[in-house]
Residue, then its C-alpha position, 0 to 999 in steps of 0.5 A: x356853917x354849911x354842912x354841905x357846900x356846892x360851888x360852881x358845879x358843872x356836870x352832866x351825863x357826858x363831856x358834851x352834856x352840861x346839864x348843870x351850869x355853875x350851880x351853887x347850893x348850900x345846906x346848913x346843919x339841921x336844915x331842910x332845903x328844897x330844890x324846885x324848878x321845871x322839868x329838865x332844870x337839873x334838880x336830880x342831876x344836882x343830887x346825883x353829883x353830890x352823891x358821887x353818881x356823876x363826876x362834875x367837870x368843874x366846881x367843888x362839893x364839900x361835906x363838913x368842909x371836906x372835899x368829896x368831888x370825884x369820890x365813889x358813892x360808898x366812900x361818900x356814904x361813909x363820910x355821912x351822906x345818904x341818897x334816896x333815888x326816886x325809883x328803884x330805891x328798895x329791893x322788891x323781893x327782899x323783906x323789909x328787914x333784909x332791905x334795912x340790912x342792905x342799907x347798913x352795908x357800909x357799917x355792918x358792926x352797928x347794923x342790928x342796933x340801927x335797924x332796931x332804932x329805925x323800926x321803933x321810929x317807923x313802926x310800920x316797918x317793924x310791923x311788916x319786917x318779914x314782908x317782902x318790900x313789893x307788898x308795901x304801899x307806895x308810901x310805905x316803900x318810900x319810908x323803907x327807902x328812907x329807913x335804908x338811907x338812915x342805916x348809915x346814920x347820915x348827917x345829910x340826906x338827899x331825897x329825890x322826888x319822894x312823893x312822886x306817884x303817892x296819893x295826897x294823903x300818903x304824901x302828907x304822911x311822908x312829909x311828916x316823916x321827913x320832918x321827924x327825920x330832920x328833927x333827929x338832927x339830919x340835914x335834908x336836901x329835897x327835890x320835889x315837883x310837889x313844890x307847895x308841900x315841899x316849901x311848907x316843910x323847908x327852911x330854905x328853897x332853891x329854884x333851878x332853871x335850865x341848869x342854873x340858879x334862878x333864885x334862893x331864899x327863905x322857903x316861906x318868902x319863896x312860897x309867898x311870892x306871887x310871881x313865883x307861885x304863878x310860874x312855878x307853883x301853878x298859881 
């Protein structure tokens, strides 16, 4: 059974701007699904529509079988879905601990225990808990952003271009952290331009082109397809 099911979504940033044109997407429990495709394909728009930041004009989005179309992001977070945007995903002037506290705003009663668990899981956050987020490296900031999302104990985590701007070494470490989060029972939908590395950690892959589904398949089959590699993975 899908923990997240998107059917026939039409959405954009204005009534006349249909970026997504009847897109389908599903995510099973404990699965990693990556969404790849050229720039402007609608990948990030899909995540924003799921997270409630954009209201679809048509189609349905269900989280654990419950319709979440049109619900505000805070309510969707309470239902078990967290979203990490590509940019502006931490508060630079706040400490690591304060950022995690902000991530737990929807359930303050359990925030302290959750913060302790996250700092134990991601030890770099524990070591730097009193440092301002602006002093962290790019990879550390992304780990903090994911830690903030985990403060609501989501069943589904949406990640938008988490490796953008990172060195190959930092990106490899980040993808390993994504594996760890998934291993803890969190289903993950991942938008990535670093398609080859995203496919390597994913169970399933979706390719979007011009706001439409182009193909979906087992991630390893997508990665092994020579035509897909030539068109979407740079050879």
